[in-house]
N, C-alpha and C positions, 0 to 999 in steps of 0.2 A: 105599704106592701103587706098583705096578709101573711101571718105566720103559718108555716106548714103544720098540718094535722099530724097526730101521733102515728096514724096508720101509714101516712106518706113517708115519715121518717123510718118506720120499721120496714117498709117495703124497700126503701133505698138501701138500708143496711143489709137486708136479705140479698138484694141483687149484688152488692159489693162482695158479700161473703161467698155467694155462689161463684162469682168470677174467680175469686182467690182460690176456692176449692178446686175448680176445674183446671186452673193453671197448675196448681200443686200436684193434682192427680195425673195430669198429662206429663208433667216433668218426671214424676216418679215412675210411670210406666215406660217412659222413653229411655230410661237408663242413663240420662245425661249426668255427668258428675258436676253438679253445681258448685261453684267456688265464689260465692258472694263475699266471703271474708277478704278477698283480694281487691275488691272494688274501692274501698275508702282511700287507699294510698294514691289512687289516680285523681282524686279530688285535691289532695294535698297532704303534707306531713309537717310536723314540727321538728325543726332542726335546732335543738337547744331552746332558746327563748323566742325564736322567730318562726313564722309560718311560711313554708315554701309551697306555693300553689302547684298542683299537679297538672298534667296535660288536659284533663277535662275542664278544670277551671280556666286554664289559659285559652282553650278553645271557646269556652262560654263567653269570655271577655271579647274575643274577636267577633263572635256571633252577635253580641249586643252592640258592638261598634258598627258593624255592617247594617244591622237592623235599624238602629237609630238614624244613621246617616241616610239610608235608603228611604226611611219613612218621611223624613223632612223633605228630601228632594222629590220624592214621588208625590207628596201633597202639593208641592209647588208646581210640578209638571202637570198634575191633574187639574188644578185650578186654572192654570194658564190655558190648557187645552179646552176646558169647558168654556172659558170666556171667549176663546177664539171661535168655537162652534156657535156661540150666541151672538157673535159680532156681525156687523153689516158688511165686513170685508169678504169678498168672494175668495180671494187668495188665502186669507186666514182660515176660513171654513174648510177650504180644500186641503190645506196642509194638515189641519187638525184631523180631518176625516181620513186622510191617507195614513197618518201616523196610527190612528186607532185601528184601522183595518189590518195594517201590517203587524202590529203588536199582538192584537187579539187573535189573529189567525195563524200564528206561528208559535212553536213551542219555546218556552223560556230557555231550555237547554241550548237550542240552536241560536237564539239571540245572544246568550252568554258566550258561546264559542265565537260567534261572528264579531262581537265587540272585542273579545280578548285576542283573537288571532288575526283579525283584519284591521279594526280601528285602533286598538291599543298601540301597535307599532307606529302608526301614522301620528297619533296624538300624544305619543310618549306617556302612556298610562301604565301604571303598575297593576298587579293582580287585584289588590284591594279596591283601587279606583274603578277598575273594569267591572268588578263584582257589584259595586254600589251603583254604577251607571246602568248596568243591565237590569238589576232589580228595580231601580227607580223608574226606568222607562216602562217596564212590564206592569208594575203595580200602578203607575201613574195613569196608564190607559184606562184601567178599570175605575180608578178613583175619579177620573174626569167625568164619567157618566153619572157617578154618585153626586158630584157637585152640580152637574147640569140639571139632573132631575130635581134636586133640592131647590135650585134657583127657579126653575120653571113652575114649581109648586107654590111659589109665593104669589098671592093674588095681585093682578095687574093694578089694583087700586093703590097698592104700596108704591109702585113705580110712578103713578100719576101724582100721588102726594109728594114724592121726592122731587119730581120735576116742578111741581107748583111752588115748592120752596126754593127753587133755583139751584138745586144740587146738580152737579155734573154726574155723568154715568159712573165715574170712578167713586165719587162720594156716595152715590146711591148704593152701590155695591158694598162699600166699606161700612157705612153707618146704618143701613136699613135692610138690605136684602140678605147679605151673608149672615148677620147676627140672627135673623129669624130662621135661616136655613140650618143653623148648627144642630138644632134638636133633631131634625130629620136626617142629617148627615151622619151623626154619631154612630148609630147601630151598624149601618153598612160599612162605614169607614173602619170600625172596630174589627169587622170581619175581614176586611182587606189587610189590616195590620197583623191579624193572626195568620193569614195566608202568607204574608211577607216573612214572618218568623220561620214558618215551615219551609217556604221556598228558598230561604237563605242556605239551606243544607246543600243546594246544588252548587254553591260556589266551591265546594270541595273538589269539583271536577277540573278546576283550573289551579289546583294546588294552593288554595287559600286555607290556612290552618285554622279553620273554625271548629266548632264542636264536632261536626260529622267527620271532618278530616282527621282530627285527633283520635276519634274513636276507631277509625280504620287503621291508624298507625298502631294503636294499642292492640287491636285484634291480630294484626300481622305478627306481633311479637309474642303474644300470650295465648292466642287461640281461644280467648274467652268471648266468643261471638255473641252468645245469647245474653250473658250478664252485661256486657258493655252496651249492646244495642238496647236492651230493656232500660238500662240506666240512662242512656241518652234520650230515649223516648220519654222517660219520666222528667228529665230536665226540660225538654221542650214543652211537656204538658204543664209544668209549673209556670213556665214563662207565659204561655198562652192564657192560662187561667188567671194569672196575676193581671195581665193586660185586660182581660174581660171584666174582672172585678173592678179595676180602676175606671173603666169606661162606664160600667153600671153605676158606680158612685157619682161620677160626673153627671150622668143622665138624671139621676134622682135630684141632684142639686139644681140642675137647670129647670126641672119640673116643679121646683118649689117645695119638695118634701122636707 
């Protein structure tokens, strides 16, 4: 990967400085009494020799748990749906198609409410499980198209070679098709994972105490609306940038750099 030129670095620093200047100037002219010094305590405090996590860290843990569980389940749902759409079963293709159309053409918030208020009492699901299920079904629908596109991009000669070796369709997918499709799947799947992290903020609407819900609770007590929301936005930004950097590293390793 080529190193950035000096003028590119200077241009980036200039843009960042300009943004900071505009935000600071707008805050000064707005007359808002900024109280950033009160923010650290909501991350945590030391009580003697032990560290006591604050509400922001507690909410971050819940957000990470929901994101990780939803990511694993959504990838499973997406791959299963993609394989159903590529199968020879008419019923399987019809079910997968119906699932995709329903999920992709209705808002996530409506799906979340439907699962929590309608399905959860029937299936005896808690708030956490309802949130994970809603996010997994929503993201899984988009992930399935990524999987399907990657599979279809593999040259048919690879299938012919697999069948000539006597491999079953399952073995062909596992050992030949999917490994070759990983490189093509990674960038769009990374985008879906980033969307999942941001979409997880909606689980606060069903009283799951994630990062967003904890922020709302803090604001209701302190009225530090701007400071808290900017802090929460920064935390989400760190999460998404970390994920993007991790995927970029994996991509480079797969390409042999």
